N, C-alpha and C positions, 0 to 999 in steps of 0.2 A: 666085885664091882667091875663093870666093863661095858662094852658095847653089846647090847642085846637087841636082836632084830626079829621082827615077826611079820608074817603075811597071813591075813585072814581072808576067808571067803564068806560073803554074807548073802543071805537070801531073805527078802522081805515078802511077807504074805499078809493079806488083809481079809477081814470078814465084813467089810462095809457094803453098802447097797450097790456100789459101782464095781465091785470085784466080780471077776468071771467065776463061773462054777468051779473050774479047776483050781483057781487060787483059794477059794473058800474051802475046798476039800483039803488042800495042803495045809491051810491054816488049822483046820480042825484036827488033822493028823498030827501036826506038830504039837499042839496043846495036849493031845491025848498022851503023847510020850511022857509029858511032865505031870500028868494027872490033873490038868486044869480044864475047866469048863469053858467052852466058847462063849464069847460075849458079842452081841451084835455091834458092829461099828469098830470093834477092836482090831488091832494089827499085831503082828509078831515078827521078830527078826531072829533068824538063826545065824550064828556066827561060829565058824569053824577055823581053828588055827591050822593052816595047811603047810606052813614052813616056818622054821626058826633057825637062827644063826647066832653064834657068839663070836664076837670080834672078827667077823668076816668083813673087814673094813673096805676091801675092794668092791664088794657087793653093795655095801652101804653107800659108798661114794657114787656108784652108778645110780642108785635110787635118788640120792641128793641132786645129782646133776640132771638126770632125765625125767624125774617125776616131781621133785620138790622145788624146781626152779632155783636151785642153788641154796635154798634155805635149809639149814641143818638145825631144826628147832624142836625135835621130839614130838612133833604133831603127827597126826594120822593123815595119810594121803591115798586117794583113789589111784589104782593102777589098772590100766586096760589090759585085757587078755593079750592083745597084740604086743604090748610092751614087755610082758612076762615072756612071751615067745621069743622076742628079740634078745632078752637077757639070756635065755637058755642057749640060743644059737651063738651068742657072743662067748659064753663060757665054754662051749664045745670048741669054738674056733681057737680060743686061747690054749686049751688043753692040747690041741693039735699043733699049734705054732707057739710053743712056750717062749721062744725068743722074742715074740711080739707082745708078751704079757704086759710089760710096763707101758707100752704105747696104747694097747687096746683096752685094758682094764686095770689101770694103775691103782695101787693101794692108796688108802686115805689116812691121813694123820689126824689124831685127836686124842684127847685125854682118855686114857684107858681103852683105846681102840685096838690095841694089839700091835704086832710088828708090821713092818713095811718091807720085809725081805721076801723075795720071790722064792719061797721054799715049799716044803710039803704041806705046811699049814695053809699057805696061800692057795695052792692048787687043790687041796682038800676042800676049801671053801667053794671052789668052782664046781667040784664034783658033787658036793652036798646040794648046791643050788640046782643042778641038773636032776639029781636023784629025787629031790622034793617036788620040784615044779612040774616035771614031765608027766607023772601020773595024773596030777590034777588037771593039767591042760588037755590031756587026752581023754579024760573021763567026761562023757556027755552029760552026766548028772550035774556037772558044774556049769553047763551052758546057761546063760542068763544070770549067773551069780555075779556080784561085784567083788572086787579084790581091793584090799587096803593094806598099806605098808606102814609100820610103826617101829621106831627105834628109840631106845633110851640108854642112858649111861649115867 
């Protein structure tokens, strides 16, 4: 039991009368992967987990403060690509200026949230954030996808 955190990328495609031909093609291709037949007017959503953390409370605290308007409620929240890019830049900055870690990206306290010491676990969470988010943010295949953050404990 503990703080488990996830970031998902989602893409919605539709087969309705208003869908563009490219969207209808993607819809049919997605259903084909799962062996399903297209149905007129139907839509589909592909959700891919692109990042996960365990007890990276400094990252969770950032999401609560910058994305969730201070509400730490285990609900799902939309995250803009620009916000994820900002988080990556902040993690890189803290890794370069470790003495500024507590000021720039402080740990968060909570039941089963893990430690609040600025140690290898803390800095490992920053590196994991960079390593997971950078490839997704650089991959043009994720252009137009929506991102969602969810945490539970």
